[in-house]
N, C-alpha and C positions, 0 to 999 in steps of 0.2 A: 848589531843592526846592519843590514845589507843595503847598499845603494840601489836605487831603481835603475835598471839598465837604460842606457841612453839609446834612443833610436838612431839607426844608421840606414844606409842604402840597402843593407841586407835584411832589414826588418820586414816581415811579411806585410803586405799592403793593408790587410784588415787590421793588424795591430797598429800600423802606422797611422791609419785613419782614426783609430780610437785615441791616439796620443795627440792628435792635432788640437790646438787651443780653440776656444770658442768665447766670444763676447756677444751674446745675443740680446737684441732689443725687440720686444714684441711690438708690432706696429700699432696694435689696438690700444696700447697704453702710452704711446708717445704723446708728448705735449703738443697741442695744436695751436698754441699762442706764443710759444717761445722755443728756442733751439734746445735740443738734447745734446749735451757735450760728452765727448768720450776721449780717452787717452789710453790706447792699447799698447802695452809694453810687455810682450811675452817673456817669461823667465827662461833660464837656460835650457831646461828640458823641452819647453814648448818651441824654442828657436831651433833646437836640434831636430825636432819632428818636422818643422817646416823645411829645414835645410835638407833632410833626407828625402822629403817629397819632391823637392825641386832639383835634386842631384847636386847640391852644393857641398863643398868640403866643410865649410863653417859659415855660421851666421852670427857674428859677434854682437850685432845690435839690430833692433827693428822697432820702429815706433810708427803708429798711425794715430794722429791727433787731429780732431776736428769736431764737427757737429752734424746732427741730423736736423734739418730745418724745415718746418712746414711751409709749403708754398701755396696751398689751398686747403680746403677743408679735409681732403683725403690724400693729397699728394705730398711727397717729401723730397728734399734735396739732401744728399750727403756730400759735404765739402770737407776735405781733409788734406793733410800733408804727410806723405810717407817719407821717412828717413831710414836708411839702412846701411850697414856695412856688411858685405858678403865676400866670401872667398869661393871662386869657381875653379874647376879644373880647366887648364888650357886646352883648347880644342885640337891642338897639335901634339903637345908633349905631356898633357895631363898635369903639368906643374901648377901649383896654386897661383891664382890670379885674383888679387884683392880688388874690390871696387867699392865706391861710396855712391849712394843714390839719394837724391832729393826729388820727389815727384809730387805734383798736385794730383789729387784723386777726386773725381766728381761722379756721382751717380744720381740719377733722378728715378724715383719710384712713383709710378702712375697707377692709381686705383682702377681706372677704366681706360686702358689704352685703346686708341682708335686704330684698327687694323684695316688694310686695303681689302678689296673684294677678294673672293676665294681664289680666283685665277691669278691674282697679283699679290698674294700674301708674301710679305717679306719680314725678316726679323727687325725688331726695333733697333735703333742705333746703339752703338757700343756702350753709351752712357745712360741709356734708358731701359728700365725693366718694369714689368708688372709688379705692383706692390705685393710683397710676400707677407706671410704671417709673422715672420721673424727676419730681421736684418742682422746678420752675423758679421760684426766688424772685423773679427779675426779672419774669417774667410775672405773678406774684401781685402785685408792687408796682404794675405798670402797671394791672392790673385794679382793685386797691383804690383807686388814684388816680382812675380813670375813674368809679367809683361814688361817690367822696367829693366830686367837683367840683360846684359849684352848677350846676343845669340852666339857669337863666336869669339869668346875671350881668348887672347893670346898672351903668353908670357913674353917679356921683353926680348929674350934670347931665342924665341921660337922662330924656325925657318918660315919665311914668308911665301915659299913656293906652295904649290898645290900638293897635298898629301893624297896618295892613292893606296887602296887596300884590295888585294886579291891574291889567291893562290896561283901557282904556275898554270898557265893555259886558260885563265879566266880573265875576261875583260875587267879591269879595275874600276871601282867606284870612287869618285872623288869625294872629298869632304863636303863639297858644295851639294852633291847629290844626297849624301847620307844625312846632312843637316842634324848633327847629333843633339842640338839643343832646341830643335823646333818643337819638341814635345812640351816645352814650357807653356806655349799658347794653349795646347790641348788641356793641360792641367789647370790652367787658369779658367777655362770654360767649364771644366768639371767642378771646380770650387764655386764658380758662379751659379751653376745649376743646383749644387747642394745647398747653397744659401737660399735659393728661391724655393726649394722643396722642404726646408726645415720647418718644423712645427713645434 
């Protein structure tokens, strides 16, 4: 019997997406008189997939525990607590940098959001989304983790000076310009959109 290959940063994106965990709740079947509780705790394979998607060295633990609570006949609030232990590469030396996270997570899902006039259309605030057909708690956990991770982790012995990168004769780019971990926010937005589009 062979072991299932563990996902890594080298895993093709299509394969990695297929390995991402899911804990879906269909909004049409959610209780409208009491909270729907959840406790998302991905296994090792699923944590490895999330770690690879976020560029982490390791994700030893991840939990999103909370409830989806009705706030009106058709709207819902998701209230949860994210706890995680993660290991990121140092933004200077690439050495492992462990961190522990505890974050409150809140989302409001509105069946009929009121949008401004056409010339003034803006996105809903970060914690409010149109009510989707499916609320995927696993995707919310990955998004919340991506937003909570430090953008520029540094190992204790990493030099505090500004790192520059360029071949001879080329104006160097600083690590501030390169923003190697700024893609986490983009990934979070992608996960958020996939949650809204799921069926």
